[in-house]
C-alpha positions in Angstrom: -13.1 -9.6 -53.5 -13.7 -13.1 -54.8 -17.3 -14.4 -54.7 -16.3 -17.3 -52.6 -14.8 -15.0 -49.9 -18.0 -12.9 -49.9 -20.0 -16.1 -49.4 -17.7 -17.3 -46.6 -18.1 -14.0 -44.8 -21.8 -14.0 -45.2 -21.9 -17.5 -43.7 -19.8 -16.4 -40.7 -22.1 -13.4 -40.1 -25.2 -15.6 -40.3 -23.7 -18.2 -38.0 -22.7 -15.6 -35.4 -26.2 -14.0 -35.6 -27.7 -17.4 -35.0 -26.2 -17.5 -31.5 -26.9 -13.9 -30.6 -27.3 -13.2 -26.8 -30.7 -13.4 -25.2 -31.8 -13.1 -21.6 -29.6 -12.2 -18.6 -27.2 -13.5 -16.1 -28.1 -13.1 -12.4 -25.2 -14.9 -10.7 -23.4 -11.8 -9.4 -20.0 -13.2 -10.4 -18.5 -9.8 -11.0 -19.3 -9.8 -14.7 -21.2 -7.2 -16.6 -24.8 -8.4 -16.9 -24.3 -10.8 -19.8 -27.1 -12.2 -22.0 -27.6 -15.9 -22.2 -26.8 -17.6 -25.5 -29.4 -19.2 -27.8 -27.6 -21.9 -29.8 -28.7 -22.8 -33.3 -28.3 -26.2 -34.9 -24.5 -25.8 -35.2 -22.0 -24.6 -32.6 -19.8 -23.1 -35.3 -21.5 -19.7 -35.0 -21.0 -19.6 -31.3 -17.3 -20.6 -31.7 -16.7 -17.9 -34.3 -18.5 -15.3 -32.1 -16.4 -16.4 -29.1 -13.2 -15.9 -31.1 -14.3 -12.5 -32.2 -15.3 -11.5 -28.6 -12.0 -12.8 -27.2 -10.0 -10.9 -29.8 -11.8 -7.8 -28.8 -11.0 -8.3 -25.1 -14.6 -9.2 -24.1 -13.8 -12.3 -22.1 -17.2 -12.4 -20.5 -19.0 -12.7 -23.8 -16.3 -15.1 -25.2 -16.8 -17.4 -22.2 -20.6 -17.5 -22.9 -20.1 -18.2 -26.6 -17.5 -20.9 -26.1 -19.7 -22.6 -23.5 -22.6 -22.5 -26.0 -20.4 -24.0 -28.7 -19.3 -26.7 -26.2 -22.9 -27.6 -25.5 -23.2 -28.6 -29.2 -19.8 -30.3 -29.3 -19.1 -31.6 -25.8 -16.2 -33.9 -26.8 -14.2 -31.1 -28.4 -11.1 -30.8 -26.3 -10.0 -27.5 -27.8 -13.4 -25.9 -27.0 -13.4 -27.3 -23.5 -9.9 -25.8 -22.9 -11.0 -22.4 -24.2 -14.3 -22.3 -22.3 -12.5 -23.4 -19.1 -9.8 -20.8 -19.3 -12.3 -18.0 -19.8 -14.6 -19.3 -17.1 -11.7 -19.1 -14.6 -10.8 -15.6 -16.0 -14.3 -14.5 -15.3 -14.5 -16.1 -11.8 -17.3 -18.4 -12.8 -16.1 -21.3 -10.8 -19.4 -23.2 -10.8 -18.9 -23.7 -14.6 -15.1 -23.9 -14.4 -14.8 -26.8 -11.9 -16.6 -29.5 -13.9 -14.6 -28.5 -17.0 -11.4 -28.7 -15.0 -12.1 -32.2 -13.9 -12.9 -33.2 -17.5 -9.7 -31.7 -18.7 -7.7 -33.4 -16.0 -9.1 -36.7 -17.2 -7.8 -35.8 -20.7 -4.4 -34.6 -19.6 -3.4 -35.2 -16.0 -0.4 -32.9 -16.3 -2.4 -29.8 -17.4 -1.5 -27.5 -14.6 -4.5 -25.1 -14.3 -7.2 -27.8 -14.4 -5.2 -29.7 -11.7 -5.0 -26.6 -9.6 -8.7 -25.7 -9.9 -9.7 -29.3 -9.2 -7.6 -29.2 -6.1 -9.1 -25.9 -4.9 -12.6 -27.4 -5.4 -11.6 -30.4 -3.3 -10.6 -28.0 -0.5 -14.0 -26.3 -0.8 -15.5 -29.8 -0.3 -13.3 -30.5 2.7 -11.3 -33.1 0.8 -7.8 -31.9 1.9 -6.1 -35.3 1.4 -7.4 -35.5 -2.1 -6.4 -31.9 -2.7 -2.9 -32.6 -1.4 -2.6 -35.5 -3.9 -3.6 -33.2 -6.8 -1.3 -30.4 -5.8 1.6 -32.9 -5.5 1.0 -33.7 -9.2 1.5 -30.1 -10.3 4.6 -29.9 -12.5 7.4 -28.1 -10.6 8.5 -25.9 -13.4 7.9 -22.3 -14.4 5.3 -20.5 -12.4 4.2 -23.9 -10.9 7.5 -24.0 -9.1 6.0 -21.4 -6.9 2.3 -22.4 -7.0 2.8 -26.1 -6.3 4.8 -25.9 -3.1 2.5 -23.2 -1.7 -0.7 -25.2 -2.4 0.9 -28.5 -1.1 2.0 -26.7 2.1 -1.4 -25.3 2.8 -3.1 -28.6 2.1 -0.8 -30.3 4.7 -1.3 -27.4 7.1 -5.1 -27.9 6.9 -4.6 -31.5 8.0 -2.6 -30.4 11.0 0.7 -31.7 9.5 2.7 -28.6 10.3 6.2 -30.0 10.0 5.4 -31.5 6.6 3.8 -28.3 5.5 6.9 -26.3 6.3 9.0 -28.9 4.6 6.9 -28.5 1.5 7.9 -24.8 1.3 11.6 -25.6 1.2 11.9 -25.8 -2.6 11.1 -22.1 -2.6 14.4 -21.4 -0.8 16.2 -22.5 -4.0 15.0 -19.3 -5.7 16.2 -16.0 -4.3 13.1 -14.3 -5.7 10.8 -16.6 -3.7 12.6 -16.4 -0.3 10.3 -13.7 1.0 7.2 -15.6 0.0 8.6 -18.7 1.7 9.3 -16.8 4.9 5.9 -15.2 4.9 4.0 -18.4 4.4 6.1 -20.2 7.0 5.1 -17.5 9.4 1.4 -17.9 8.5 1.5 -21.7 8.9 3.4 -21.5 12.2 0.9 -18.9 13.5 -2.0 -21.1 12.5 -0.4 -24.0 14.4 0.1 -21.9 17.5 3.9 -21.8 17.1 4.1 -18.1 17.8 7.9 -17.8 18.3 8.6 -19.5 15.0 5.9 -17.4 13.3 7.4 -14.2 14.7 10.9 -15.1 13.4 9.5 -15.9 10.0 7.6 -12.7 9.7 10.7 -10.7 10.7 12.6 -12.4 7.9 9.9 -11.7 5.4 9.6 -8.0 6.4 13.3 -7.5 6.3 13.1 -7.8 2.5 9.9 -5.9 1.8 7.2 -4.2 3.7 3.9 -5.5 2.3 0.5 -4.7 3.6 -0.4 -8.3 4.3 3.0 -9.0 5.9 2.5 -6.0 8.2 -1.0 -7.1 9.0 0.0 -10.7 9.8 3.0 -9.7 12.0 1.0 -6.9 13.7 -1.8 -9.2 14.5 0.6 -11.6 16.1 2.2 -8.9 18.2 -1.3 -7.6 19.4 -2.4 -11.1 20.3 0.8 -11.5 22.3 0.0 -8.2 24.2 2.8 -6.3 22.4 0.8 -3.5 20.9 3.7 -1.1 21.0 5.6 -3.3 18.6 2.6 -3.5 16.4 2.2 0.3 16.5 5.8 0.8 15.6 5.4 -1.6 12.6 2.2 0.1 11.4 3.7 3.6 11.8 6.8 2.5 9.8 4.6 1.4 6.9 2.5 4.5 6.9 5.5 6.7 7.0 6.9 4.9 4.0 3.5 5.0 2.2 1.8 8.2 3.4 -0.8 8.2 0.6 -2.0 4.7 1.0 -5.8 4.1 1.1 -5.4 0.4 1.6 -4.0 0.2 5.2 -5.3 1.6 8.5 -3.0 0.8 11.4 -5.1 2.8 13.9 -8.1 0.6 13.1 -6.1 -2.5 13.7 -4.8 -1.2 17.1 -8.3 -0.6 18.3 -9.0 -4.3 18.2 -6.2 -4.9 20.8 -5.4 -8.5 21.6 -8.7 -9.7 20.1 -7.4 -8.9 16.6 -7.9 -12.0 14.4 -5.0 -13.7 12.7 -4.4 -12.6 9.1 -5.1 -16.2 8.0 -7.5 -18.1 10.1 -7.5 -21.4 8.3 -5.9 -23.4 5.5 -8.4 -22.3 2.8 -7.6 -18.7 3.6 -3.9 -19.6 3.4 -4.4 -20.8 -0.1 -6.2 -17.6 -1.0 -3.2 -15.7 0.4 -0.8 -17.7 -1.7 -2.9 -17.2 -4.8 -3.0 -13.5 -4.1 0.8 -13.4 -3.8 1.1 -15.1 -7.2 -1.4 -12.6 -8.7 0.6 -9.7 -7.2 3.9 -11.1 -8.7 2.3 -11.6 -12.1 0.9 -8.1 -12.0 4.3 -6.6 -11.2 5.8 -8.5 -14.0 3.2 -7.3 -16.5 1.5 -10.7 -16.7 -1.9 -9.1 -16.5 -3.9 -12.0 -17.8 -2.3 -14.5 -15.4 -2.7 -12.0 -12.6 -6.5 -11.7 -13.2 -6.8 -15.5 -13.1 -4.9 -15.9 -9.8 -6.8 -13.0 -8.3 -10.1 -14.7 -9.3 -8.8 -18.0 -7.7 -7.9 -16.1 -4.5 -11.4 -14.8 -4.3 -12.8 -18.3 -5.0 -11.0 -19.4 -1.8 -11.8 -16.3 0.2 -14.5 -14.1 -1.3 -14.1 -11.5 1.5 -10.4 -10.9 0.7 -10.3 -7.0 0.4 -6.9 -6.6 -1.2 -7.6 -9.3 -3.8 -10.7 -7.4 -4.7 -8.8 -4.2 -4.8 -6.2 -5.4 -7.3 -8.7 -7.3 -9.4 -10.9 -4.2 -9.6 -7.9 -2.2 -10.7 -7.0 -4.7 -13.4 -10.5 -4.8 -14.7 -10.6 -1.0 -14.7 -7.4 -0.9 -16.7 -9.1 -3.2 -19.2 -11.9 -0.6 -19.4 -14.4 -3.1 -17.9 -15.7 -0.5 -15.5 -19.0 -2.1 -14.6 -17.3 -5.4 -13.8 -14.7 -3.6 -11.7 -17.3 -1.7 -9.7 -19.0 -5.0 -8.8 -15.7 -6.3 -7.5 -14.9 -3.2 -5.6 -18.5 -3.3 -4.2 -17.8 -6.6 -2.5 -15.2 -5.1 -0.2 -16.7 -5.1 3.3 -17.3 -1.7 4.9 -15.2 -2.5 7.9 -12.1 -3.3 5.7 -9.4 -0.7 5.3 -9.6 -1.1 1.6 -13.4 -0.3 1.6 -12.6 3.5 1.3 -10.2 2.8 -1.6 -12.8 0.7 -3.4 -15.5 3.3 -3.0 -13.2 6.0 -4.4 -12.5 3.8 -7.4 -16.2 3.2 -7.9 -16.8 6.9 -8.0 -14.0 7.5 -10.5 -15.4 4.7 -12.7 -19.0 6.0 -12.4 -17.7 9.3 -13.8 -15.9 7.5 -16.6 -19.2 5.7 -17.4 -21.0 9.0 -17.7 -22.9 8.9 -14.4 -21.4 12.1 -13.0 -24.2 12.7 -10.5 -23.7 9.3 -8.9 -20.0 9.8 -8.7 -20.3 13.2 -7.0 -22.9 11.9 -4.6 -20.7 9.0 -3.6 -17.7 11.4 -3.1 -19.8 13.8 -1.0 -20.7 10.9 1.3 -17.1 9.7 1.5 -16.0 13.3 2.4 -18.6 13.4 5.1 -17.7 9.9 6.5 -14.0 10.6 6.4 -13.6 14.2 7.8 -9.8 14.0 7.9 -9.4 12.8 4.3 -8.6 15.0 1.3 -9.1 12.5 -1.4 -12.9 12.6 -1.9 -12.8 16.4 -2.0 -9.9 16.6 -4.4 -11.4 14.0 -6.7 -14.7 15.8 -6.6 -13.0 19.0 -7.5 -11.2 17.3 -10.4 -14.4 15.9 -11.8 -16.2 19.2 -11.5 -13.3 21.0 -13.2 -13.3 18.6 -16.1 -17.1 19.3 -16.4 -16.3 23.0 -16.4 -18.3 23.5 -13.3 -15.6 25.8 -12.0 -17.4 27.5 -9.1 -18.3 24.1 -7.6 -14.8 22.8 -8.2 -13.2 25.7 -6.5 -15.5 25.1 -3.5 -14.5 21.4 -3.3 -10.8 22.3 -3.6 -11.3 25.0 -0.9 -12.9 22.5 1.4 -9.8 20.3 1.0 -7.5 23.2 1.7 -9.4 24.1 4.8 -8.9 20.5 6.1 -5.2 20.9 5.7 -5.2 24.2 7.6 -1.8 25.7 8.4 0.0 22.5 7.6 0.2 23.3 3.8 3.5 22.0 2.4 5.2 21.4 -0.9 3.0 18.3 -1.7 -0.1 20.5 -1.7 1.0 22.8 -4.5 -1.2 21.0 -7.1 -4.3 21.5 -4.9 -3.7 25.3 -4.6 -2.9 25.5 -8.3 -6.1 23.7 -9.3 -8.2 26.0 -7.2 -6.4 29.0 -8.8 -7.4 27.7 -12.2 -11.0 27.5 -11.3 -11.1 30.9 -9.7 -9.5 32.4 -12.8 -12.1 30.8 -15.0 -14.9 32.3 -12.9 -13.1 35.7 -13.1 -12.2 35.9 -9.4 -8.8 37.1 -10.4 -7.5 38.4 -7.1 -8.1 35.1 -5.4 -6.7 33.2 -8.3 -3.5 35.2 -8.5 -3.0 34.7 -4.7 -3.3 30.9 -5.2 -0.8 30.9 -8.1 1.7 32.8 -6.0 1.1 30.5 -3.0 1.7 27.5 -5.3 5.0 29.0 -6.4 5.9 29.7 -2.8 5.4 26.0 -2.0 7.0 24.8 -5.3 9.3 27.5 -6.8 9.8 27.3 -10.5 7.0 24.8 -11.1 6.6 25.0 -14.9 2.8 24.6 -15.0 2.2 27.4 -12.5 4.8 29.7 -14.1 3.1 29.1 -17.4 -0.4 29.8 -16.2 0.4 32.9 -14.2 2.8 34.3 -16.7 0.4 33.8 -19.6 -2.5 35.3 -17.7 -0.5 38.4 -16.8 0.7 39.0 -20.3 -2.7 38.2 -21.9 -4.3 40.8 -19.5 -1.5 43.4 -20.2 -0.2 43.5 -16.7 3.2 42.6 -15.1 4.5 42.1 -18.7 8.2 41.8 -17.9 7.6 39.4 -15.0 5.1 37.4 -17.1 7.5 37.1 -20.0 10.3 36.0 -17.6 8.0 33.4 -16.1 7.1 32.0 -19.5 10.8 31.9 -20.7 11.7 30.0 -17.5 8.8 27.5 -17.9 9.9 27.0 -21.6 13.5 26.4 -20.5 12.3 23.8 -18.0 9.9 22.1 -20.4 11.2 22.7 -23.9 9.1 19.9 -25.4 5.8 21.0 -23.8 3.6 22.3 -26.6 1.3 24.2 -24.3 4.1 26.0 -22.6 5.8 26.9 -25.9 2.5 28.2 -27.2 2.1 30.4 -24.1 5.5 32.0 -24.7 4.8 32.4 -28.4 1.4 34.0 -27.7 3.0 36.3 -25.1 5.4 37.5 -27.7 2.5 38.1 -30.1 0.7 40.1 -27.5 3.8 42.2 -27.0 4.0 42.8 -30.7 7.1 40.7 -31.4 5.4 38.9 -34.3 8.4 37.3 -35.9 9.7 35.6 -32.7 6.0 34.7 -32.0 5.9 32.8 -35.3 9.1 30.9 -34.4 7.7 29.7 -31.1 4.2 29.0 -32.3 5.4 26.9 -35.2 7.4 24.9 -32.7 4.3 24.6 -30.5 2.3 23.2 -33.4 5.0 20.7 -34.1 4.8 19.5 -30.5 1.0 19.6 -30.2 -0.4 19.5 -33.7 -4.0 18.6 -32.7 -4.6 21.6 -30.4 -7.1 24.1 -31.9 -5.9 27.0 -29.7 -2.3 26.7 -30.8 -3.3 26.4 -34.5 -5.5 29.5 -34.0 -2.6 31.4 -32.4 -0.2 30.5 -35.2 -2.8 31.7 -37.8 -3.0 35.1 -36.1 0.8 35.4 -36.0 1.1 34.4 -39.7 -1.4 37.1 -40.6 0.6 39.7 -38.7 3.8 39.0 -40.7 2.0 39.0 -44.0 1.5 35.3 -44.5 -2.2 35.5 -45.1 -2.7 32.3 -47.0 -1.0 30.3 -44.3 -3.1 32.1 -41.7 -6.3 31.1 -43.4 -5.0 27.5 -43.5 -4.3 27.5 -39.7 -7.7 29.0 -38.9 -9.5 26.4 -41.0 -7.4 23.7 -39.3 -8.3 25.1 -35.9 -12.0 24.9 -36.8 -11.7 21.3 -37.7 -10.1 20.3 -34.4 -13.2 20.7 -32.2 -12.4 24.1 -30.7 -13.9 25.3 -27.4 -17.3 26.9 -27.9 -16.0 30.4 -27.2 -13.5 30.1 -30.0 -16.0 29.2 -32.8 -17.4 32.6 -33.6 -14.1 34.5 -33.6 -12.7 31.8 -35.9 -15.6 32.1 -38.3 -15.2 35.9 -38.3 -11.5 35.6 -39.2 -12.3 33.1 -41.9 -15.0 35.4 -43.3 -13.1 38.7 -43.2 -9.5 37.6 -43.3 -8.8 40.0 -40.5 -7.3 39.5 -37.1 -9.3 41.2 -34.3 -6.7 40.7 -31.5 -4.5 43.7 -30.9 -1.1 43.5 -29.3 -0.5 44.8 -25.8 1.6 47.9 -25.6 3.8 48.7 -22.6 
């Protein structure tokens, strides 16, 4: 490397170090606790550190670094734009709003600064000024959706209902936005007390797609008009189509009766609804970065918006920002239907972060609070099984099975199968075998169950013909599943059919090359057919692939002696 390049790299490192984080951030914005930035004489170090952090996906740190660089170079438009964008992405609106207004002064057609400035006006009660800003949004691309929605709600907040509805009309020109137009027409009419028009609009919106918010808005209107039977039918329809949802609870809504509040009580909440809809559309279209921004803006307008918190938490979790996601989930109110979902997600994230005890404690509380729910018990069992705490896992799965009672059906085969695995691992074979057979009764020819039961039978030297038939069936159903092909190969080995065992085990290694067990099995098979050098190679490879603890000593012994201790099963 040239000396000049070494010198340049050293300078970058020194500059980045000069603005290293210090202190902490207490604002509760949903970020990880983020140290404050100490800025040296030049903002260049902070800028470079910001670019590095942004490139690594750490938008929280990048926002801090760019803001620090901007404090040293406040007239730098590029820095201002970068800092603003990341402030919005992080939901730090106290910092983003002043930047938005400065950017709007520099470029009045820059859409995001105009939008954020308008939203800030709404916060300040300046709906007329907000309307003027929203009217200036360019009506192209995504803003062809955002602009009409924001303008409509700014007008609705002034009591100008007809003008608000007219502002939505451009959305009718796009088939993809017709449902959004109908939904927001319903919300605006409902807010204005035009209940017949609202009901007609909601019916139009729900004819295209059953969304949770659409169901809640229409159901609320029915209940407030003393038509709870219609609301119940709507809720039941949604829950029948989405039986596993944790985000909707029709029974809880029905308990409120005619006193159920409207889905959108004011114009500011209507804007939050619109921003949430945009975030959802962006997320469905794989526009994750834009989806995060619009979810943050929705929460700026309505911090207690449960579904906005749910999808933002999910997106942060997908980015592996688990602490930040948990802060977002934690903001879901306990009386919201999505609270239970958020708490489940927090528990999963806690386990991912290594705090297994906290996750298990949270799941135990959720199981107690929701005596009809299976999810906390199943998730608890899954965590315990991954931690190889098989007895406790079997107990958790068993508690879930007890809650189902006689209503076991095909959808429950994975639960029965999971308990069977745990029982087999703690050597309660009779109970495990019963579970595997029950799982196959619920889901005949399920490859995973056929594989596990067939392999266990053959490895134990029992039910050899049935076990081999099960494994051959599983392999025919999943010919590219390395674990299943390994099971069939090892069964053939145990039956003394070494040459065919080699054929299947070689195929298994091709499919799942990094599995230590499969490499170990292939080594044994090679040894039995006289290919000792290749056997030693496979055993060494298995040792280098982080084998299970119980595999280590047998592998060491084989490598030391060059002998295979395992004997085939004889009929």
